[in-house]
N, C-alpha and C positions, 0 to 999 in steps of 0.2 A: 522655692518654686521656681527659682531661675534655672537651681540646678536640674529640677523635674522639665522644662525645657531643654535645653544643655543636652541632656540624655536621652530626651525621644528624639530633636532633631540629629543625634548622631545614630538610633538604631534607625532612624528613615533614611540617609544618609547610606548606611549601613546597605541598608535591604535594597533602593536602589540602584547601588554599583554591582550590588549580588541578588537579583529579582530573583534567583530562585531560590534564596534565600528569606523571600516573604511569607512563605506560608510557614516554614520553621520559627521562623521569629515568633508570629500569630501566635504558632501552638506552645510555644515556651515561656510567653506571656501570659496565657491564657492559664495557662497548667502553674505557671507560681503567684499570679491571681487568686485561685481557687484554693492554696497553699493557705497563702493568708487569710481568705475569709474563713479555712476553717481555723486560723489561729484565734479568732476574734475578734480582726479588723474591720473595716466597716467598708464598702466596696469600694468606696474614691479610696482610701487608707492602702488599702488590696492593692488596686493600681498604680496606687504613686509606688508606692514599694515596688511592686514587681520591674516597673522601669526604672527608679535609682537603682537597682541590682544590678540589672543587664546594662543599663548604661555607663553603670561606672567602672566597667570592665577597659582593663590599660587598652584592649586593641577588640573594640567591635565585631571586626571582621573577621578576626584568629580567631574570636573566643566563638562565633557562630560554626565556625569551619571543625573547631574541636568538636561542638555538641551532635557536628552530623558525623564526623571520623571517625569518633569513637567510639558509637556503637558500630560501627562496622570494624573496626580494629577488634572489638570483645566477640563481636558475633566469628570471625576471622580464627579465631583463639580458640573460642568453643570449638569450631568445626577440627581444629587441629587436635584438639584435646582429645574430641571424640573418633576420630580416626587414630591417635594413638589406643584408645580404649578398645576399638572395634580389631586392629592388629594384635593386642593383645592377648583379647581373648580366643584369639585363633593365631593360636603360635606355631601350630603345623604348617598352616597357609603363607606365612607369613616368612618364616625359615627357609622353605623352599623354592617361595616368589625373590625374596633376594640374594640366596645361595646361588639361583640361575642366571638371576643378573649380573650379579657379581663376579663371577666366571667370565663371562662375554666381556664386560668393560673391564676388568682385569687383562683380559687376554690382547685386547686391543690396545690398553694402555700403555703393556710391556713394548709388544710389536711397537707402537708408534714411541715409543722412547727411544731404542735403536734406529730405527728411520731416523726419527727425526736430527740424531748428535749422529748418525753417518753420512744422510742424504741430504737433511731440509738445511743443516745449519750452516752458514757461512763458513769458510775453511779460516782458526784461527790467526790469518797473518793478513798485516794491512796490504791492500787494495785485492784480495782475494784473485775476484773477475779477472785479475792481470797478470796471473799469474799461469802461465803454459806447458806443458810438457812437449818435447821432440820425439817426432818417430821418421822413420827410413820405410820408404813405401812403394814396392812393385805394381803399379797398377796392371800390369800386361796381367801377373802372376794373380790378384788380389791378395795381397799378403804384405803386410808388416808386422816391423817389431817395435817396439818403444824406443829403442835406443841409435847410436850414430858412430857408424866409424870416427876413429881418430884424424884422417886427413881430411874429411869433409867436414868434422867438427872445426878443424882449425877453419876450411876457407868461409863458416858458416860465422864465424867470430869475428872473422877482418870483412863478412863484405854485405851481412844484415846492416837496414837501418832502422826495424822496428821494436827493436827490444832494447831496454834498459841496459839490460843486463843478462848475460848468459852465464848459467853456472852448469856444474859437473859430477858427476860420482859413481865410483865402481867401488866395490865391497862386499859389506854381508859379517857374514859369523866368520871374524877371526882371527887367529891367533893370539894372544895380547900378554907379554912379558911385564909382572910388577910385581914387587918387592921379592926375587928371587924365585918365582911359582909363575907359570905359565897358566892362563883359563882363556876359556874362549866369549868374547865380546864382538857385538856390533857396531864394525867400524866403518867407516865408509872414508875413500880419499878425497877429497871435493877441491875445489878451487876457490879462493875468498869470494867469489861474485857470487855463490852458489847463494852464502847468506844474505847478498844485498839484496835477492831475490825477493827473499822472506823478510826484509829488514828486523831479523834476528837483533837482538839488545841482551847483553849477558848479563847477569845477574853478579856475577865476579868479573873482575879482571879486564878483558878485549877481546876484538875479535881476530881473524884473520889476516895477513894482508901477503901481498904478493913476497914482500922480502923474507918469509914466512916459511918458503919454500920449503919442503924436506927436513924442520927445525922444531916447529912448532904445532900445537893440534887447541881445540874447547873440546870440553865434555860437559856431558848432561849436569845437571845436580842429583839425578837420584844416584848416578855412576859414582859421583866426587862426593859422593856420602857414604855409599856404599865401598869405596876400596881406602876415602883417606876420612873420615869422619864426616864432613862438612867442607860446603862450598869454598871458605878459606882457607880451609888447610891445604887445599888440590892444588890451586894457585902454585909454582914454579916448581910443582914435583916431574919427577921423569917417569915415560912409559916407553917401552919399547917392543917392536915389531919390526919382527925380522930384523933383529940386530939393529935398526936404526933407533935412535933414541930420541923422544918428541917433548917438548915442556909443555906444560897445560898452562897455557898463557892465558885462558879464561873459561866462564863457565858459565849454559845456557841454560834457561829458566827449565823446569821439568815440560811444561807446555807446551812446549819445541822440540819437536822430534822426528823430525822430517831427515830420510825416509825413516819407515816406522820402525820404532822403537831403538831409534839409535843410541850408542851408550859415547861414541867420542869422533871427531871429525879430523882427520889430519890433513894437513894441507900438502895438496900433492906437489909434483915434483915441477919445476919451473916449465916445462916441455912435456906434453904429451907422449907417455913412454910407447905409445902403438900408435903410428901413422900409419898406417896401413889402412887401404881405404874398401877390404872385403873382412875386418876385423871389426865387430859393433861392438865394440866394451864399452861404451860409454852413455850411460842416465843422464837426459839430458836437459834442466828445467830454465823456462826464461820468463821473465818481466817486461811485457809490452808496454812501450811509451803511453805516457798519456793521448786518452785519444783515438789508438791506434785498434783496431780488431782484428780477428783471427780472419778475415779474410784478408784485410791489407797484407797479413803475416803470412800467410799459404801463398800469394798472390809473389813477393819478396822471396820467398824460399823456391816457388817453382822456378824464378829467374837464375836461382842459383847453382839449380838442379839442374837446368839447361845446359849453364853455362862449364858445368864437372861432365855430364855426359859427353858433351863434343870436344873438352879436353880430357877427356881419363875414359875412353869408352870400355878399354876392359875391363874396368872394376863397376863403374858410373851407366853404362848405359841403361834405359829404362829406371832407373832409379830416380824416385823423389824424397821429397822430406815435406811433411803437415804437420799442424801443431795442435793440439788435444789440450782444451781446461783441464787444466790439472787435479782438480777435485775428479770429473767424468775417467780422468785414468785411475785415479786412486780406486772407484768405486769398482769400475767394471763392473763384472758377471754381478758382482755379490748385490748391488742395487733394482737390478730383478727377482733375486731369489728374494729380498726384502718387500718389495710391490707386491707379490705373489704371497707371502705371509699375510703382508696386510690385506689385502680381498680377504685371504680364507677368515683370518681374525674376525672379518666384517659379516663376516656369510653366518658365522658363529653368533653374532650379536643379534642378528636380526631371527634366528633361529631361538636364543632366548626369548628377546622381546617376543616372539608368536607363541612362544608357550604361558610367559607368565600372563600375555592377552589369552590366553585358553581359560589359564588359573580364574583371574578375574570375572572374566565370562560366566565361570560355573558359579562363582561365588555370586554373583550379579542376579542370578535364576535364582539360586537360595534366598537370595535378598526381596526378592523382590514385590513381597507383600510388607516387608521394613516401606520400603522405596512409593509403592502406593500410599502404605498410611502415608508418609510422612508426605507426600503429594495433596492427601486428602485433607490437611491439616491445614494447609494452605501454603508450602514451599513451591517455590516455583519448579521450574527447569532449571533454571541456573545453579541456582541454590543447591537443588542433588548432585546437577554436571561438576560443581563446585567442590561440593565436599567427598566427591569416587576422586577427584581429579586428583585432592590434597591428598588420599589416601597412596594414590597413584606417584607421590612426590617424594612421598616420606619414605617407600619402599626405594625409587630413585635413591637418594641421600644416602640411605642407609646400606644399599646396592655400589655405592661410589665411593662408601667410604671403605667397605672391604675390599673393592674391586682396587682402591691403592696400594692395598697390602699387597691381597695375589700382585698387583704389578711390579711393586716392590723386589717380591721374589720370583716371580719371572725375567724380568730383565735381569739378573744374577743369573740363572740358569740359562740365560737366552746368553750371555757372556762367555758363560761356562764349555757351554755347547759349539760356542761359535766358530768357525775354521778358523785357522792359524790369518789366514787374510784378509780380514774386515777390518779395514782401516777406520781410526781415527775410536776405535775402540774406549781409549781415554775418555773421551769427550760425551761416550751415554749414561745421562743419569736421569732422575726422576726433577726436572725444573719448574720453573712456574710454565713454561706453555706443556709440558704434557698436565700438569696441573689443570689447564685452563683446557686442554681437549679434554682429561678425564671429566672433568665439568659440563663441558659441550656434548660428548659420550651418552653421559646419564640425563642430560638434557633430554636428546634425540630418543632416548632408548623410552623415555617417560612418554615424549608424543607417539612412539610407536607402538608401546604397548599398554598405555593407559588410555588415552583420549578416545580413541574406537569404542572398547568396551565402556568406558563411563558412560558414550552420547548413545550408544544404544539402551543403556541400563534405563538412562532419563528417559527413555520414553516409554516410559510407563503407562498403560489403558488399566486404570483406577477401578472399572467394573470388574474386571477381567481376572486381575490380582488379586482383588479383595477376595474372590469367589475361594474356595477350598479347592487347591489345584492347579489355581492362576500358575502357577510356575512352568504346567507346563502346558500352556496356552498358547498365544500368537509370541509373544515375548520369549516364550524359549526352542519356537519355532524359530525362530533370527536367530536368538544364539547358537544354536545346534547349529543351521547353515553355515553362519562363521566363522564356528569350532572347525569344522570341517572343511570351509577355505583356508583356514591357520593350518591348518594338520598336513593339507595340499602342497600349501608353502612350505613348512618344514621339510617333508620329504622331499620335496623338488629343491630346496637348497642342500639339504643331507646327501643327495644325491652328486650334485655339483660337486660340493667335494669329497666325496667317497670317491668321482671318478678322477678325480684328479690325484688324490695320495695312492689310490691300485694304479696311477700310468705312471708319479714318480718310484713309488715303490719298485714297482716290476722295472722300471729303465734302472736304481739303484740295484737291485739282485742282479742284471744283466752284467750290469758295470763290475759289480763282485768277483763275479765268475765268467769276465774275462779271462782270454789268455794272454796274458803279458807279452811269452816269449821269452821266460826265466821263470825260476821257483824264488820265492819268499819264506817258505815255510824255514825256520829255524837256523836263521841266517842271522849270525850278528852283524851291525854296523860300528866299524870303530873310527870318528873324525878324526884327524889326526895334521895339528898344524907344529912344525919341527925346525923352531928360526935359523934362516941362514941369511948369509951375505955373500952377493956374487957367484958367478957363473963355476967356479973349482967348487965350492963348497955345495951347492946346489946337487954338481954333479956325483959329488960322494956320500949324500945323503940318498940320491936314488940308487947309488950301487948300495949302499947299507939296507935297504928295503929290499935289493934280490936277498941278500942272508939273512934278513929276520921272519921274511917270511918261513924257510923255512921249520924258524926255531918256536916262531908262533903255531905251527903247524904239529908241532912236538907235542905241545900241552894236552894232556890227558883229556879226553870229549872232543878234540878238535878236531874234524874230515879233512877239511882241506881250506887253503886261507888264500888270497890275494889280495891286491892293491888296487887301486884307480883313482881318477879324480873325474867326475860326471856321473856318479850311480843315477841308477833313472829312479827319476823322481826324488832325489836329492837335492841337495842346499845348493851345490855347484854344477854347474853345467857350462858351455860351449857352442857355438856355431859360428857357420858362416860360407864364402864361398870356398871351392873346389878347381885344383884347373888340370886338365889331364892334359897328360905330354904328348905335344904336337897337333896339339887339340885350338880350335879358334879358342881365344879367351873373351872375347867378347860377352858381355850376358852369362855367366857362368854359372853351371848348377848349385844349390847350398845344402848341406846337409848338417844333420850333427857331430860334435866333437865330442872324441872321449879319449882320454888317456888309460891304459893297462897295465898290467903285469902280465909274467906268468901266470896260468893258471886261472886265470882270471873268467873264461868261459866257462870252463868245465866247473868252477867252485860256483858261478851264477848260474849253472846249468842253461846256456845261450849257447844252441848246437851247431856244430863245426859242421856245416854243410860240403867245404872243399881246401886242401890243404894244410896249413898248419896254426898251432897258435902260436902265440909269444911264447922266447925263451931267453934263457940270459945273455946268448950269442946276442941280441937285441941290442947293442949295449950303445953307448952315445958317440965310443970312436968306430961304430960299425957301420954298415949300407944302412939309412932308413927306412922301416919297415909297416908297411898298414897293413889293417883285416880292413874287409869292409862287409856290409851288410846284401841281404837280397836285397832289399828297394833301391840302395844305390847301385846293383849291379841290374836291375832293370831298367832305371834309369839310365847308367852311362854306357852299360856294358851289355844293350837287350841280346846281340846274337851273336856274341866268341866269351871267351874264357877268361876272366879278369885277370884269373892268374900269372903274374908276370908283368903285369901292368905297371906304370907310375902314373904317381898324378903328387899335386902337390898343395898346400894350404895356405891360409895366412899365419899360421902358428909359428912358419917358420920365414927363412930368408927368400928372399925370388929366387927362385929356381933350383930351390933343395925339393928335388922328388923321391918320392916312396915308393918302392914298388909292392905290390900289394900280394900277398904270402896268402891269404884267406878268405873266407868267407865263409860268415856266419849268420845265422836266423836274426829276423826283425826283431824287436822288441816297442813295445810303447814305451817311449821314455819320460813324455813328460809326466802322465798318468793313465790309467787305463781308460781312458774316453779317448788321449790322444791317438790318433791313426797312427801306421809306423810311418816314421821317417827314414830315409839315407842316413848311415851314420858310420862315420870313418872314425876306426881306431886304433892309436898308435902306442907304441911301448913309452912306459911311465919314463923308462932310461934317456929315453933319446930326446926328453920334452923336460930337461929337468926346471925349467923356471917353475913348472908347477908339481914338480915332485918331492917337495917338501908340504904342501899342504893338499893331503890325500885322503881317502876314505878305504879302510882296509871292511875286507868282508870275511867273515870267517862262519864256515858251514857248521853246523853244532851235532855231538850226536848226544849234549845233555840242554837243560834247559838254557839257551843264549846266557840270559845273565848271568847264571855263574861262571861264567866266564872271565866278566871284566873284568875281575878284581887281579887273574894273574896275569892277562896280556897289557893292564893299564900299568903294572908294575915292571914287565921287561921292558916296554914302550919308555918309560923314565930313567931306564938303567941309561939304553940307547941316547935318550936324548933330556937330562933331568928338565930343563925348561920348556917343553912340547906341551901344549895347550892336545887334552883330549876328553871329548864325551862321547859317549854309547846311546844307540839305538838298536831299534832291530830294523830287516826290512821291511816288515808285517806292517809295523808303526809308519813307516815311510809312508807306503802306497796309501794307508789309513789317511793320513795328512792329505795325500793327493786327492784324495777323495768326498774332503771335509765339509766342501760345501754341499755338492750331491748330500751327502748321506744327514747334513745339518736339514735341508727339504724337506727330505724324509723323514725323518723324524719327525719337526715339526706338523707340516699336514697330514701324517699317520696319526699323530696325536689328537690336532682339533679336529681330525674328521671324524675320528672315533665321538667323542665329544659331542658332536653336533648328530649323532647319528643317533647316541644315547638320548640327547634330548627331547628328537622327534619322535623315538621309541616313547618316551613317557609322553610327549603331545598325544600320541595316538593311543595309546591306554587309559589314557584322560576324558579323550573327548570319545572312547568307545565303553568307559565306563558310564560317562554322563549318559549316551545315547540307551544305553541297556534302561538307567534308572529310569528316560525318562517311558520305556517301551514295560515297565515291569505289569502294568493294569494286563496291555494288549498280549504281554506273554501268560500274563495269568488266564486270561480267557481264551485263547488259544488252546493254552493244555487243558481249559474245563472243559475245549470242544472234541478234544481227542488228538490232539499234536502232538507230535512225539518230540522229546527232549531235543534228539540229533536233529529236527526239523531249526528248531530255533540255535542250536548250536550254526548251524550252518546260516541260519539268514543274520545273526553277526558275525559273520565272519566273511559274508559277501558283500557287508558293509565295508567292513578293513581293508576287502581288498579291491573292494572298487576306490578309495581315499587313495591307497598304495597306488592302484594302476594310474591314477592319473598323477601324482607325486612323479611317479618315474617317467611315465611319458614326457611330463615336462622337461621333468630335471635330466633329461636323455639328451632332448633337444636342447637343454640353455648350455650341458655340459658339451655336443661338439660343436656350437658357437666360439665357446669361450676355451676348446682343448687348445687356437691356434696360439693362446696368450704365452703357453710354458713348452711349445712345440721344441724349442730350442733345449731348453734343458733333460729333454728326452735322449737316452742312450739305447740306440737296438731298437726302437719302437716308434711309432705313430700315434699321434692325440686320436688320433681315430681307430686305434688295438680295441678286437673284437672281443678278445679274453677279456680284457681290462672291463668292458661294459657289460661282458656276459656274467661276471665274478659280482659286480657292485648291484645289476639290478637283481639277479637272484638272492643275493644275500640282502636285499633292502627288502625285500618280498617276504621271503621266511621272517625276516627280523619283524616286520609290520604286523604279519598272521600271528607271531608270537605273541607282538603285544597286546592285542587282542584277545588271545587264547584265555587269559581270566576272565576277563569280563565276558567271554561268550558262553564259558558254563555255566558262570553265577546265573545268564538268563536259561542256560537248560536246564538249572537245578531249580526254581522258582517253585516257591511251593502258592497253585491255583488260589488256597480258600484267603493266605495271606494277603496276597495280591490283590485279591477282589476286594478284600474287607478295607485294603486304603486307601483303594478309590472310591 
């Protein structure tokens, strides 16, 4: 009896603590008592046994909760099982819905993985927000370059108080001698402070020090493994650049590759080799002191610039310096491209969701009797909504899983097709952040495509839906309006994507067709680096090039050949200020610098407008000559003949003037998108310090690649340790427009996918509307209507949907066009031709998608249609 009282007290206490459990407690006790009575117990025994059973539980509160939770869990599992059965019975619908969503989720996840790795993740260095890049700025001219002259750099290093460390580097693809052979590698000459800026830590060996000037190097772990078998094996090994030997003192981890994809960091000479204030040779990165922001750094640099402008008016008047966060400097224009692609795939996802929502609405209309029957049997609206939402969640989960597979492949495709200057490519991966993004996108997709159709379907009219044909009643009308609205939204979004793709496509084709000022067809290019040391040796190499060119020209299939330093769209180039004889030296004009051998302009098909080309007589010991472009003539000699005029530049000693002997046509030097700039060409032989690192251009009568082997052999006969690599001028130009091509390719592909999905949506809606009106069509035909009238009726409906979508999408495109205005070449974001092409094409595509349902309506059998009703 004592146990009975104790159990009863526990039950009453639990019910007191949980008042909402009181009714359940009484219900359970009553049910257990009845079971005990049926088992032959008396009333008192049955009641006592029921109390003891429930009171003997270890935790009454938890057990009562279980008594309430387990049925709910069982109910939820039943809903999941039922949803799986429903989808299994409709494999076509499930496959289409999952594939449609997976394409949208996969595209978004792939683009986000690149966006996250390149733009969103912090740089993989210690205190990355304090690392900045230094730029030279001419505010009055609205011009800036990411480099500093040697003289200005010395003053910044000695005067600035805002930086912890100032590092500089120069270099690129440079010839390297290792193991008796020559090869190209990404090599940069750096001061030891550069590695301090990034707090780099070697995996083997040590970092560079000031005492290592011109004699030590550190290498990347991938290079050490490739060249010596492992990182430890590289320590103490020797490499040679221009006959200067460097001992490998350390190996840096693979994760550190600044500047991008660097193989070797050489210790720079103790003093800057070029301290001229008009030659901008040095890239500079610095680390701000703790607590110092970019504003304070800019203010300090402004004070330095003002002092230098007063002290060196000839070179520094109007010149200033600024800092840019390194991440912004690295990303550059690629960032805007990635954000545009992210916007594009987001619209594709919205279209996918609208399409699946249309499919669910169609299924909901077909299931209205089923839903009404469930409601009649006691299912609440919440229970019906839950069931339909679970089906949507299952579709989204399957689509998210498949989308991740698409994303993995899509990310690799993006990286393969990405421009070479895409920074931080090695940091792009499908990681935890990307997986969370995919999950979030899947959940968002469920909300967008699943909840509205489920909510509409749960608003069932029992009497109407249980009638025969109830699906075509009020619920069908509501679904019809909603589906039409979704199709209009799909068409609008597709128009936006198609207009953007049309603008970028026409821009890219205009870029591809622009006159470069030279010809690229059938031009083989050999990059060559001949190791030399000292002025005398480089002069001999420069002279040997003039004798080598006729030998190359004699190879069968070679039409002409020439050498240069600084080919258009090539890896190397130079620029700076030039000075006219007997003219003020303050605020000098700026030009691109190029070195060229005899026959260069003829080989490149750059027109010679006046004067002559360079010849073998333009040797190092002869008066210095120069050829200028028409743009330079327009700037500096607008009303006079430039032939015979003299000028100088920072590549030569002060006061070393060159006589202009010719004028040539303008070229688009950096890329087809760049405007022609003033160019100053100088004989390769007269500037020998650059003559050993030249590019040979071969105009070929044969496929260019077929000439590489004999030319390489002849080059190695001249210099067995020379580094050589081959490409074509066409490939170099293609590389220079890689970013516009990247935008063009993916925006066009995604726009095509969006239009296809939208047309599928149009087809589905028109098929649904046609099926709804089958009885009407049958009656009209029975009363004498012609099939053509029905065809026109359906197409008018499709044209109305298309027209509404085209108007909304066109207006939205005009508003959004400003976002890509800076990416367009040769046209404006309001280009009428692009809009006309897209709007006409979308109207035709919409009518074509509606044609099959329209023809089906025109072929309706009146007797069959009326019998169905």
